[in-house]
C-alpha positions in Angstrom: -34.9 -29.9 20.8 -32.7 -28.2 23.0 -29.7 -29.4 21.1 -31.3 -28.4 17.8 -32.0 -25.1 19.1 -28.6 -24.3 20.6 -26.9 -25.0 17.1 -29.6 -23.1 15.5 -28.5 -20.3 17.3 -24.7 -21.0 17.5 -24.9 -20.8 13.7 -26.7 -17.8 13.5 -24.3 -16.0 15.7 -21.2 -17.6 14.0 -22.7 -16.2 10.6 -23.4 -12.5 12.3 -19.9 -12.8 13.6 -18.1 -13.9 10.3 -20.2 -11.1 8.4 -18.8 -8.6 10.9 -15.4 -9.4 10.6 -15.6 -9.5 6.7 -17.1 -6.3 6.4 -14.5 -3.5 7.8 -15.6 0.0 7.6 -13.3 2.9 8.3 -13.1 6.6 8.0 -10.0 8.8 7.3 -9.6 12.7 7.9 -6.5 13.8 5.9 -4.3 15.7 5.4 -3.6 17.9 9.0 -2.1 20.7 7.1 -3.5 22.3 4.0 -2.5 25.3 2.2 -5.4 27.9 1.6 -7.6 27.0 -1.1 -6.3 23.6 -1.0 -8.1 20.3 -0.5 -9.0 18.5 2.9 -10.7 14.7 2.2 -12.8 12.8 4.5 -12.9 9.1 3.2 -15.2 6.2 3.8 -13.8 2.9 3.1 -15.5 -0.7 3.0 -13.7 -4.2 2.6 -15.5 -7.2 1.2 -18.7 -5.2 0.8 -20.2 -2.1 -1.3 -21.1 1.2 0.2 -24.9 1.1 -0.6 -25.5 4.2 1.1 -24.5 6.4 3.4 -25.5 9.9 5.3 -24.2 13.4 4.4 -20.6 14.2 5.4 -20.4 17.1 8.0 -19.9 20.8 7.4 -16.8 22.0 8.6 -16.0 25.8 9.5 -13.5 27.4 7.4 -14.2 24.9 4.4 -16.7 24.5 1.7 -17.8 21.0 0.2 -16.1 20.3 -3.3 -16.7 17.1 -5.6 -17.1 13.7 -4.4 -14.6 10.9 -5.9 -14.8 7.1 -5.5 -12.6 4.3 -5.7 -12.7 0.5 -5.6 -10.3 -2.5 -5.8 -10.8 -6.2 -6.1 -8.3 -9.1 -5.2 -8.1 -12.6 -6.3 -5.9 -14.8 -4.1 -5.8 -18.5 -4.4 -9.3 -18.7 -6.1 -10.8 -16.3 -3.3 -12.2 -12.9 -3.8 -11.8 -9.7 -1.4 -12.6 -6.3 -2.4 -12.5 -2.6 -1.0 -14.5 0.4 -2.0 -14.2 4.0 -1.0 -16.1 7.4 -1.1 -14.0 10.7 -1.0 -15.7 13.9 0.2 -13.6 16.7 -1.2 -13.5 20.2 1.2 -12.1 23.5 -0.2 -10.2 25.5 2.6 -11.3 29.0 2.7 -9.7 30.9 5.7 -6.2 30.9 7.4 -6.2 29.5 10.5 -6.6 26.1 12.9 -10.2 24.2 12.7 -11.2 21.7 14.9 -13.6 19.2 13.5 -15.2 17.7 16.3 -16.4 14.3 16.9 -19.1 13.3 14.5 -21.5 10.6 13.7 -21.9 9.1 10.0 -24.4 6.2 8.6 -22.8 3.7 6.2 -25.5 1.0 4.9 -27.6 1.8 7.8 -24.9 1.4 10.3 -24.0 4.5 12.4 -20.1 5.1 12.5 -18.5 7.3 15.4 -15.7 9.4 13.8 -12.9 11.1 16.4 -12.4 14.6 15.4 -9.2 16.3 14.1 -7.5 19.6 14.3 -6.5 21.1 10.7 -4.3 23.9 10.2 -4.8 26.0 6.9 -1.9 28.1 5.9 -1.3 30.9 3.7 -0.7 30.4 0.0 -0.6 32.3 -3.1 -4.0 31.7 -4.1 -7.2 33.8 -3.3 -10.3 32.7 -1.5 -13.0 31.7 -3.9 -16.4 33.0 -2.8 -19.6 31.1 -3.2 -22.5 33.4 -2.3 -25.2 30.9 -3.5 -24.6 28.2 -0.7 -28.3 28.4 0.1 -29.3 27.6 -3.6 -31.1 24.3 -2.6 -32.9 26.0 0.4 -36.6 27.0 -0.1 -37.8 30.6 0.5 -39.2 30.9 4.1 -41.3 33.5 4.7 -42.4 33.4 8.8 -45.6 35.5 8.3 -46.7 33.6 5.1 -49.2 31.3 7.7 -50.7 34.5 9.3 -50.8 37.3 6.8 -51.9 37.1 3.2 -52.6 40.4 1.7 -54.0 38.7 -1.5 -51.3 40.4 -4.1 -51.2 38.3 -7.3 -49.1 40.8 -9.0 -45.6 38.9 -9.5 -43.1 39.1 -12.0 -40.6 36.7 -13.4 -36.9 37.1 -12.5 -34.7 36.2 -15.4 -32.5 33.3 -14.2 -28.6 33.9 -15.2 -28.2 30.0 -15.3 -27.8 26.9 -17.7 -28.0 23.2 -17.9 -25.0 21.6 -20.1 -23.9 18.2 -21.1 -20.2 18.2 -21.9 -17.5 15.5 -22.9 -13.6 16.0 -22.7 -13.3 14.3 -26.2 -15.0 15.0 -29.3 -13.4 11.9 -31.3 -12.2 8.9 -30.0 -11.4 5.3 -30.8 -13.0 2.2 -30.1 -12.4 1.2 -26.6 -10.8 4.8 -25.8 -12.6 6.2 -22.7 -14.1 10.0 -22.7 -15.7 11.5 -20.0 -19.5 13.1 -19.8 -20.5 15.3 -17.5 -24.2 16.7 -16.9 -24.1 19.9 -14.8 -26.2 23.0 -13.9 -24.3 26.4 -13.9 -25.5 29.2 -11.8 -23.9 32.5 -12.4 -22.6 34.5 -9.3 -24.3 37.4 -10.4 -27.6 35.5 -10.5 -30.3 36.9 -8.9 -33.5 34.7 -9.1 -34.2 32.4 -6.3 -34.1 29.0 -7.4 -34.0 25.2 -6.1 -33.8 21.5 -7.4 -37.0 19.9 -7.7 -37.8 15.9 -7.6 -34.2 15.7 -8.6 -34.2 11.8 -8.2 -37.1 11.1 -10.4 -35.8 13.5 -13.0 -32.3 12.3 -12.9 -33.9 8.3 -13.4 -35.3 9.9 -16.6 -32.2 11.5 -17.7 -30.2 8.1 -17.0 -32.2 6.4 -19.3 -31.8 9.3 -22.4 -27.9 9.6 -21.7 -26.7 6.0 -21.2 -25.1 4.7 -24.9 -26.2 1.2 -25.4 -23.1 0.5 -27.3 -20.7 1.6 -24.3 -18.9 0.2 -20.9 -19.8 2.6 -18.4 -17.7 3.7 -15.2 -20.1 5.5 -13.2 -18.6 8.4 -10.5 -22.0 7.7 -8.7 -22.5 11.2 -7.5 -24.5 11.2 -4.4 -24.5 14.6 -3.1 -25.0 17.5 -5.2 -22.6 20.6 -4.1 -21.4 23.9 -5.7 -17.9 24.1 -7.1 -16.5 27.6 -8.2 -15.6 27.8 -11.9 -14.9 30.3 -14.4 -16.1 30.1 -17.8 -15.3 32.9 -20.7 -13.9 34.8 -17.7 -17.3 34.6 -15.8 -17.6 33.2 -12.4 -20.5 30.4 -12.1 -21.1 27.8 -9.3 -21.4 24.5 -10.9 -23.5 21.5 -9.7 -22.5 17.9 -11.1 -25.4 16.2 -11.4 -24.3 12.9 -13.4 -20.5 12.1 -14.6 -19.3 8.8 -16.1 -16.5 7.7 -18.1 -18.0 5.7 -21.4 -15.9 3.1 -23.6 -17.3 2.4 -26.9 -17.6 -1.3 -28.2 -17.7 -0.5 -31.6 -17.2 2.6 -34.1 -21.1 3.7 -34.0 -21.3 7.3 -33.8 -22.3 8.2 -30.2 -25.0 10.9 -29.9 -26.5 12.3 -26.7 -30.0 13.9 -26.8 -31.1 17.4 -25.6 -31.7 17.1 -21.9 -34.1 18.9 -19.6 -34.1 19.9 -15.7 -37.1 21.2 -14.2 -36.3 23.6 -11.2 -38.5 25.4 -9.2 -38.0 29.3 -9.6 -39.6 32.1 -7.4 -41.5 35.0 -8.9 -41.2 38.2 -7.0 -43.9 40.7 -6.2 -44.0 43.8 -7.9 -45.5 45.7 -4.4 -43.3 43.8 -1.7 -44.3 44.4 1.8 -43.5 43.0 5.5 -46.8 41.5 5.6 -48.0 39.0 2.9 -46.6 36.8 0.6 -43.5 38.5 -1.5 -42.8 35.7 -3.9 -44.6 32.6 -5.3 -43.5 29.4 -6.5 -43.2 28.6 -10.1 -41.4 26.2 -12.3 -39.1 26.5 -15.1 -37.2 23.8 -17.7 -33.8 24.4 -18.2 -32.3 22.4 -21.4 -28.9 21.2 -22.6 -28.0 21.0 -26.2 -27.5 17.6 -28.0 -24.1 16.8 -28.9 -22.1 13.7 -30.1 -18.9 11.8 -29.9 -17.1 10.3 -33.2 -15.9 6.8 -32.6 -12.9 5.9 -35.0 -11.8 2.0 -36.0 -8.5 1.2 -34.7 -5.8 0.5 -37.3 -5.5 -3.0 -38.6 -3.6 -5.5 -36.3 -3.9 -9.1 -35.4 -5.0 -8.3 -31.7 -7.3 -5.1 -33.0 -10.2 -6.9 -31.5 -8.8 -7.9 -28.2 -6.4 -4.9 -27.4 -7.1 -2.4 -24.6 -7.0 1.6 -25.4 -5.3 4.0 -22.9 -2.0 5.3 -21.6 -0.3 2.3 -19.5 3.0 1.5 -18.0 4.7 -1.8 -16.5 5.6 -2.3 -13.0 7.7 -5.6 -12.2 8.8 -7.4 -9.1 11.0 -10.5 -8.6 11.8 -12.3 -5.4 15.2 -13.4 -6.6 17.1 -13.1 -9.6 19.1 -16.4 -9.2 17.4 -19.6 -8.5 18.4 -23.4 -8.3 16.0 -25.4 -10.8 13.0 -27.5 -9.1 12.7 -24.4 -6.8 10.0 -21.6 -7.2 10.2 -17.9 -7.6 7.4 -15.1 -7.3 6.8 -12.7 -10.1 4.5 -9.7 -10.3 3.3 -8.0 -13.4 1.5 -5.2 -12.7 -0.3 -2.7 -15.5 -0.9 0.7 -14.2 -2.6 3.8 -15.8 -5.2 5.4 -17.4 -7.9 3.3 -19.6 -10.7 0.6 -19.0 -8.8 -1.3 -16.3 -11.9 -3.8 -15.9 -10.8 -5.1 -19.5 -7.3 -5.9 -19.2 -6.3 -9.5 -19.3 -3.6 -11.4 -18.5 -0.1 -10.9 -20.0 0.9 -13.0 -22.9 3.7 -15.8 -21.3 5.5 -18.3 -23.5 8.1 -20.3 -21.7 8.5 -24.0 -22.1 11.4 -24.3 -19.8 9.6 -22.4 -16.8 6.2 -23.7 -15.2 4.0 -20.9 -14.7 1.0 -21.7 -12.5 -2.5 -19.6 -12.8 -2.0 -16.2 -11.1 -3.5 -14.2 -8.5 -5.3 -10.9 -9.4 -5.7 -7.7 -8.0 -7.6 -4.7 -9.7 -7.8 -1.1 -8.4 -10.1 1.4 -10.1 -10.1 4.9 -9.3 -12.5 7.5 -10.5 -11.3 11.2 -9.8 -11.2 14.4 -11.6 -13.0 13.4 -14.4 -10.8 10.5 -15.3 -10.6 6.6 -14.3 -7.4 5.2 -14.0 -6.1 2.3 -11.6 -4.0 -0.9 -12.0 -4.1 -4.7 -12.7 -1.7 -6.8 -10.8 -1.0 -10.6 -11.7 1.0 -12.4 -9.2 2.8 -15.4 -10.6 4.2 -18.7 -9.1 7.1 -20.3 -11.3 9.7 -23.3 -11.4 12.4 -23.3 -13.8 13.3 -27.0 -15.0 16.2 -26.5 -16.9 19.6 -24.4 -15.8 20.3 -21.2 -18.0 19.6 -17.5 -18.3 16.0 -16.5 -19.1 15.3 -13.0 -20.5 11.5 -12.4 -19.8 11.4 -9.5 -22.1 11.3 -12.1 -24.9 8.5 -14.3 -23.6 6.3 -12.1 -21.4 4.4 -9.1 -23.0 1.3 -7.3 -23.3 -0.1 -5.4 -26.2 -2.3 -2.4 -25.9 -3.1 0.6 -28.2 -1.8 3.6 -27.0 -4.2 6.4 -27.4 -1.6 9.4 -27.1 0.5 7.8 -29.6 -2.1 6.8 -31.7 -0.3 3.3 -32.3 0.0 0.0 -31.0 2.3 -0.6 -27.9 3.8 -3.3 -26.1 4.8 -3.6 -22.1 7.6 -5.9 -22.0 9.3 -7.6 -19.3 12.6 -6.2 -18.2 13.5 -9.2 -15.7 16.2 -11.7 -16.2 16.5 -14.6 -14.0 19.4 -17.1 -13.9 18.9 -20.9 -13.2 21.4 -23.2 -12.0 21.6 -27.0 -11.2 20.2 -30.0 -12.6 17.8 -30.7 -15.5 14.3 -31.6 -13.7 11.4 -33.2 -14.9 8.7 -30.7 -16.1 5.4 -31.0 -13.9 2.6 -32.6 -15.7 0.1 -29.6 -15.6 1.3 -26.1 -16.8 -0.4 -22.9 -17.0 0.1 -21.8 -20.2 1.7 -24.8 -22.1 -0.1 -28.1 -22.4 2.5 -29.8 -24.3 4.1 -31.7 -21.3 0.5 -33.1 -20.2 0.1 -34.2 -23.5 3.3 -36.1 -23.6 2.9 -37.6 -20.6 -0.4 -38.9 -21.8 1.1 -40.4 -25.2 3.8 -42.3 -22.9 1.3 -44.2 -20.8 -0.3 -47.6 -21.7 -3.8 -47.5 -22.9 -4.6 -51.2 -21.8 -7.8 -51.6 -19.8 -7.0 -53.3 -16.6 -9.2 -54.4 -13.5 -9.2 -52.4 -10.4 -9.1 -55.4 -8.0 -9.8 -53.1 -5.1 -12.7 -51.5 -6.5 -14.2 -54.9 -7.2 -13.2 -56.3 -3.7 -15.0 -53.1 -2.0 -17.9 -53.8 -4.4 -18.1 -57.3 -3.4 -18.1 -56.7 0.3 -20.5 -53.8 0.0 -23.1 -56.3 -1.7 -22.7 -58.7 1.1 -23.6 -56.0 3.7 -26.6 -54.7 1.7 -28.2 -58.2 1.5 -27.6 -58.9 5.1 -29.4 -55.9 6.1 -32.2 -56.5 3.8 -32.8 -60.3 5.3 -32.6 -58.8 9.0 -35.2 -56.0 8.1 -37.4 -58.5 6.3 -37.3 -61.1 9.3 -38.1 -58.5 11.8 -41.0 -57.2 9.9 -42.3 -60.9 9.6 -41.9 -61.4 13.3 -43.8 -58.2 14.2 -46.6 -58.9 11.9 -47.5 -62.3 13.3 -46.9 -61.1 16.9 
């Protein structure tokens, strides 16, 4: 009993230790020098897990919070998957000088992480400081005398809000598979005098997401967790923008995408016509703000044999080869990496058509970043190859990846520029290949199809039968003697 309990405890501790080792959490603060109006970033990163929840980022003297961006990557190496995810909080510098970020704690996936502080130098730049006079936009009105005095004044008037809700897209027309960014944000003019704050935003956002997400699109959500004000200029007028939702969509077909009018309810205070030091000078009221409906036209891709399979975007090729000269029968490592803006998740392996070189299934690594209204990243394929015959091999004739370039509005091809020289004697091809099964078929055709008795299997079966019969006889004898006794 003790041994069983000991093994159970040992297994639990081992599992916990493996889980802790597998999930690596880190927090970084960079850079150490920024220009006035420039960005400082605090990045939360986790390996082999997802950031499911995290606490608020700290406030930093001399900085205001900007937008939050995220990135993720997935690796497949020898059939094993590893991943990483990052959440980046951007800060905008407001004043020159040296600012010390003290040590702080932040909670990631309900685990408390202590972060060592850092000194940040903000230097002068040509830009000018941007004021945000509505940093208390989310704070409710607090009158310390509300609970003690009430002069029963019900005469209040409504203050008109200089604000609006808007859903925007960065493109009005796209091709099938081409990404477009959709952003829902609330804008408050810097000249606004109405006192407002958000109301049950989580519940309202759940309803908004049901209306906003198109059914015929792949979604890359920017996962906005904290809503902060960002100064913007619209038609020469200064606003504070509060991003509520942002995502990039990739249409699966040419159906028109229509977004309905969305509504957001906020608390807005009415102001007393006869304000005084005692009693209530404002009362809570509610107002709904509505966005305008809009649509995005989706166009079919031009005719092409791979029209239904290509990825749309703007991509370039990165390659790496560990050797340019190799003896037949020896192996080399080749990396084919697709980098750019588009639906990274939809990228598939390049086409490889080599008969005299064996290419084996690649390890893959995917990295996706969602930042500044764009989705970009890379998909890397790492191959292991063996040349079977001597000669010069021009990869550009045998390795390529076709996509639709949305900037050129035409099909484009990423072709390898690698040339490898193989020397030595001709080698027999390996039986199992990744991209060409001809050798395996030829190997089968050269083998005899005559059925032969497996003598080793027969002897093993016979021996096993004797053991089973002996055990049955011993057991039966024991039961008979036990019954008579």
